[in-house]
C-alpha positions as CSV (number, residue, x, y, z in Angstrom):
1,M,-9.1,0.1,-8.9
2,K,-9.0,-3.2,-10.8
3,T,-8.1,-1.6,-14.0
4,Q,-5.3,0.6,-12.6
5,K,-1.8,-0.8,-12.5
6,H,-0.1,0.2,-9.3
7,N,2.6,-2.4,-8.9
8,Q,4.8,-1.6,-11.9
9,G,8.4,-1.2,-12.6
10,E,11.2,-2.8,-10.7
11,L,9.8,-4.8,-7.8
12,K,11.4,-5.4,-4.4
13,S,10.3,-7.8,-1.8
14,L,9.4,-6.4,1.7
15,T,8.8,-8.7,4.6
16,V,6.8,-7.2,7.5
17,K,5.2,-8.6,10.7
18,I,1.7,-7.3,11.3
19,E,-1.2,-8.2,13.5
20,K,-2.9,-11.4,12.5
21,D,-6.3,-9.8,12.2
22,I,-4.9,-7.1,9.9
23,A,-3.3,-9.7,7.7
24,E,-6.5,-11.8,7.5
25,A,-8.6,-8.7,6.8
26,T,-6.2,-7.7,4.0
27,E,-6.4,-11.1,2.4
28,K,-10.2,-11.0,2.7
29,M,-10.4,-7.6,1.1
30,A,-8.1,-8.5,-1.7
31,K,-10.2,-11.6,-2.5
32,K,-13.4,-9.6,-2.5
33,A,-11.8,-6.9,-4.7
34,G,-10.5,-9.6,-7.1
35,I,-6.9,-8.3,-6.9
36,P,-3.7,-9.8,-5.4
37,V,-2.8,-8.9,-1.9
38,D,0.4,-7.3,-3.2
39,E,-1.7,-4.9,-5.3
40,L,-4.0,-4.0,-2.4
41,V,-1.0,-3.3,-0.1
42,V,0.7,-1.1,-2.7
43,V,-2.5,0.9,-3.2
44,A,-2.9,1.4,0.6
45,L,0.8,2.4,1.0
46,K,0.6,4.9,-1.9
47,R,-2.5,6.5,-0.4
48,Y,-0.8,6.7,3.0
49,R,2.3,8.2,1.4
50,S,0.3,10.8,-0.5
51,S,-1.5,11.8,2.6
52,H,1.7,12.1,4.6
53,A,4.1,13.8,2.2
54,E,5.9,15.4,5.2
55,L,7.2,12.0,6.1
56,D,8.8,11.6,2.7
57,D,10.4,15.1,2.8
58,K,8.1,16.3,0.0
59,L,6.9,19.4,1.7
60,P,8.9,22.4,2.7
61,K,9.7,22.5,6.4
62,L,7.9,25.2,8.4
63,D,9.7,27.2,11.1
């Protein structure tokens, strides 16, 4: 994960409010992984998006 580049191209800031324990756990995980919090969040969101393609209109609709 450290060698992959996930946060490339044009960047845009996104401000979110999340539970304090989730924010603290994310910061702790990023520190242990040796990557910036931004990078960890991008990886997590990309994985979520790929697992839920139907939310991004990537799959054909079933009748």
